[in-house]
C-alpha positions in Angstrom: -0.1 0.0 0.0 1.6 3.2 -1.1 2.0 6.1 1.4 3.3 9.6 0.6 4.4 11.8 3.5 4.2 15.5 2.7 6.1 18.0 4.9 5.6 21.7 4.8 9.0 22.7 6.3 9.9 25.9 8.0 12.7 27.3 9.9 11.9 25.9 13.3 9.3 23.3 12.5 7.5 21.2 9.7 3.8 20.3 9.1 3.5 16.5 8.4 0.5 15.1 6.4 0.2 11.5 5.2 -1.4 10.7 1.8 -2.9 7.1 1.7 -5.6 5.6 -0.4 -6.6 9.1 -1.9 -7.1 10.4 1.6 -4.8 12.7 3.7 -4.6 13.0 7.4 -2.5 15.5 9.5 0.0 14.0 11.8 0.9 17.4 13.5 4.2 19.2 13.7 7.8 18.1 14.1 10.7 20.4 15.2 13.5 21.1 12.7 16.1 19.4 14.8 18.1 16.2 14.0 16.8 14.4 17.1 13.2 15.3 16.1 13.5 14.4 12.5 15.2 11.0 13.4 12.3 10.4 15.8 9.8 11.0 12.9 11.9 8.8 10.5 11.6 5.9 12.9 7.9 6.1 12.9 7.9 5.9 9.0 7.8 2.8 6.8 10.7 1.7 4.6 8.2 1.9 1.6 7.2 5.6 2.4 7.9 8.3 0.1 8.6 11.8 1.7 7.9 15.0 -0.1 9.5 18.6 0.8 10.0 21.7 -1.0 13.2 23.2 -2.0 14.2 25.6 1.1 17.3 26.7 2.8 17.2 23.5 5.2 15.6 20.9 2.7 19.0 19.2 2.1 19.6 18.7 5.8 16.1 17.4 6.2 16.5 14.9 3.2 19.8 13.7 4.6 18.2 12.8 8.0 15.0 11.1 6.6 16.5 9.3 3.7 17.8 6.2 5.6 14.3 5.6 6.9 12.2 5.7 3.8 12.0 4.6 0.2 13.1 8.1 -1.1 12.8 11.8 -0.3 11.7 14.0 -3.1 12.5 17.6 -3.2 9.9 19.8 -5.2 10.4 23.2 -7.1 8.4 25.5 -5.0 7.5 27.9 -7.8 6.2 25.2 -10.1 4.3 23.5 -7.2 2.4 26.7 -6.6 1.4 26.9 -10.4 0.4 23.3 -10.6 -1.5 23.3 -7.3 -3.5 26.2 -8.4 -4.4 24.5 -11.5 -5.0 20.9 -10.3 -5.7 21.1 -6.6 -7.8 24.3 -6.7 -6.1 26.0 -3.8 -3.6 28.8 -3.5 -2.2 27.4 -0.3 0.7 24.9 -1.0 1.0 22.9 2.2 2.2 19.4 3.2 -1.2 17.9 2.0 -0.8 19.5 -1.5 2.8 18.2 -1.8 1.8 14.8 -0.8 -1.5 14.7 -3.3 0.7 16.3 -6.1 3.3 13.6 -5.8 0.8 10.8 -5.5 -1.0 12.0 -8.7 2.3 12.3 -10.7 2.1 16.1 -11.0 5.1 17.0 -8.6 7.9 19.0 -10.3 10.9 17.3 -8.7 14.4 19.0 -8.6 17.7 17.3 -9.3 19.4 16.5 -5.8 23.1 16.7 -5.6 25.4 14.4 -4.0 27.4 15.5 -1.0 30.6 16.4 -3.1 28.6 18.7 -5.4 26.7 20.0 -2.4 30.0 20.9 -0.7 31.4 22.6 -3.8 28.2 24.6 -4.2 28.5 25.9 -0.7 32.3 26.9 -1.2 31.5 28.7 -4.5 28.4 30.6 -2.8 30.7 31.7 0.0 33.4 32.8 -2.4 30.6 34.8 -4.3 29.5 36.5 -1.1 33.1 37.4 -0.3 33.7 38.9 -3.7 30.6 41.0 -3.4 31.5 42.1 0.1 35.0 43.1 -1.2 33.4 45.0 -4.1 31.2 47.0 -1.6 34.0 48.0 0.6 36.1 49.2 -2.6 33.1 51.2 -3.6 32.9 52.9 -0.1 36.5 53.9 -0.4 35.9 55.4 -3.9 32.8 57.1 -2.5 35.0 58.8 0.2 37.4 60.2 -2.4 34.5 61.3 -4.6 33.0 63.1 -1.8 36.1 65.2 -1.1 36.8 65.9 -4.7 39.9 63.7 -4.9 40.9 62.8 -8.4 41.3 59.4 -9.8 44.2 57.4 -8.7 46.9 57.6 -11.2 47.8 53.9 -10.6 46.2 51.0 -12.2 44.9 49.5 -8.9 44.0 51.8 -5.9 44.4 48.9 -3.6 47.7 47.5 -4.6 50.9 48.9 -2.6 51.5 51.8 -4.9 47.7 52.7 -5.0 47.5 52.4 -1.1 50.5 54.6 -0.7 49.0 57.2 -2.9 45.7 56.8 -1.0 47.2 57.7 2.5 48.7 61.0 1.1 45.2 62.3 0.1 43.8 65.3 1.9 40.7 63.9 3.6 39.4 64.6 7.2 40.9 62.6 10.0 37.6 60.5 10.4 37.5 59.6 6.8 41.2 58.6 6.9 40.2 56.3 9.7 37.3 54.8 7.7 39.7 54.3 4.8 42.1 52.5 7.0 39.5 50.1 8.4 38.2 49.5 4.8 41.8 48.5 3.7 42.2 46.1 6.8 38.8 44.5 5.9 40.1 43.9 2.3 43.2 42.3 3.6 41.2 40.0 5.8 38.8 39.1 3.0 41.9 38.4 0.7 43.1 35.8 3.3 39.7 34.2 3.3 39.4 34.2 -0.5 42.8 32.5 -0.7 41.6 29.7 1.7 38.4 29.3 -0.3 40.2 29.3 -3.7 42.5 26.5 -2.4 39.6 24.4 -1.2 37.7 24.9 -4.5 40.8 24.0 -6.6 41.4 20.9 -4.4 37.9 19.7 -4.7 37.9 20.4 -8.4 41.2 18.3 -8.9 39.8 15.5 -7.0 36.7 15.3 -9.5 37.3 12.8 -12.3 35.2 14.7 -15.0 37.2 17.9 -14.3 40.5 16.1 -14.4 39.5 14.7 -17.9 38.6 18.4 -19.1 41.9 19.7 -17.8 43.8 16.9 -19.6 41.9 17.6 -22.7 42.5 21.4 -22.6 46.3 20.8 -22.0 46.3 18.4 -25.0 44.6 20.9 -27.1 47.0 23.6 -26.2 50.0 21.4 -26.8 48.6 20.6 -30.3 48.0 24.4 -31.1 51.7 25.2 -30.0 53.0 22.2 -32.2 50.8 23.3 -35.2 
């Protein structure tokens, strides 16, 4: 007998609904903690299918519940809303809707990455955030100079050693000089963090067989161009 477990997950709790024989029944809430989710998992059947939406904590929920059930399905939330409105006649996308859509074969499932891919995604996302933060800080320094009619730096990079030497000589108020100094220290800290992330990303990439094959092929193509 097929059972589908729908979970409408939030930051601190999840609403659980069980679909069985075309009927749904609410099972109440479960806390979004590993202990509580493991307790839920022990109550489920090995043949159960669990359905959740893609959220910030969905991968963690999936990892905890996967050992206890047949499979955990992660749905695309935007497509779920559109399909639910058309087929279930409701604007509220909750646990029951998720379970019913999956049972009916309408659920738009997303691809779930393996642990290595998930780790690489996290590293790349953190690097992106650091680069954005670094850009904001540089823009703040440029804004200070612009506010005090300081002309453009004659050096190619305002934040290399020559640019920094030029920066310290500019006639801006003491509080602005202090702000610039703090921004420069923050840029140095971000540079150190970026170096660590770049190393980790490169290490993960070199351990990935498809990437190694691509690098080998690129090197071979480059040798062929040079020899030709």
